[in-house]
N, C-alpha and C positions, 0 to 999 in steps of 0.2 A: 414569495411562495412559502406557505407554512404547511409542514407535514405533520401528520398525527404521530404519536409516539409508537404506534404499532405498525404503521405502514412502512414496509421495506422498499428500498429503491436501489437501482444499480447503475454503475458506470463502467466503462471500458477504456483502457489506455495501454497501448503497446502490448496487446495480448493478455493483459491482466484484467481481472474482473473484480470489482468491489461492490459490496452492498453497504448501504448507509441508512441511517434513520435519524430523525429529529427527536431529541430528548428535551421536552418542553420545560422540565423542572430546572434544567441548567442552561436552557436556551442555546443549545449546541447541536450541530450535526456531528455524528460520530460514524466512522466507517472502518471496514477491514477488507483487505485483499483476500479473496476466498480461494484462489486457484494457485497458491504457492505453498511449499512445504513449511515455511516459516510464518510467524505471526507478524503481520504488517498492518498497523492500525493508524488512523489519522482522525483529526477533528478540526472543526472550524465553526465560526458563528454565522456564516452566510453561505448560500449555495455557490456563489461565484468564487468565494475563497475556498470552499470545499473542493471544487474542481482543481484549482491550482495546487492545493495541499495534497490531494490524491496523486496528481501527476508528479509532484516532488517526491512523494513517498515511493512511487513506482521507480522513478529514475534512481533514487538513492538505493533502493533494494537491488536493482539490476547492476548498478556500479559495485555494490558490495559483493554480489555473486560473481561478477567478472573478476574482481580482485581475489576472491577466495579460490576460484578455479585456476587462476594464473599462479597463485602461491602453491596450490596443490600440484600443479604440473611441474613447477620448479623443484619442489621437494621430491617428486617422483624421479626426475632426471638425476638429482644428486644421489638418491638411494642406489642407483645403478652403478655408481663408481665407488 
């Protein structure tokens, strides 16, 4: 499947929404998660690979946020003493 440079597409995974497009000049699909406060982007050379890369990006982001929250909770508990 070949997408035009201007046609936007979307994917969903674990509640996260991503838009992506095909950039013909570099023969790559590039995308970004659009419903999170941080910038999470990804890229791949095929749609099949793009799906996996997007899922890996979401999983990595969710793991990062989970770690951040647990570190914040630990610091908050220590501040009380």
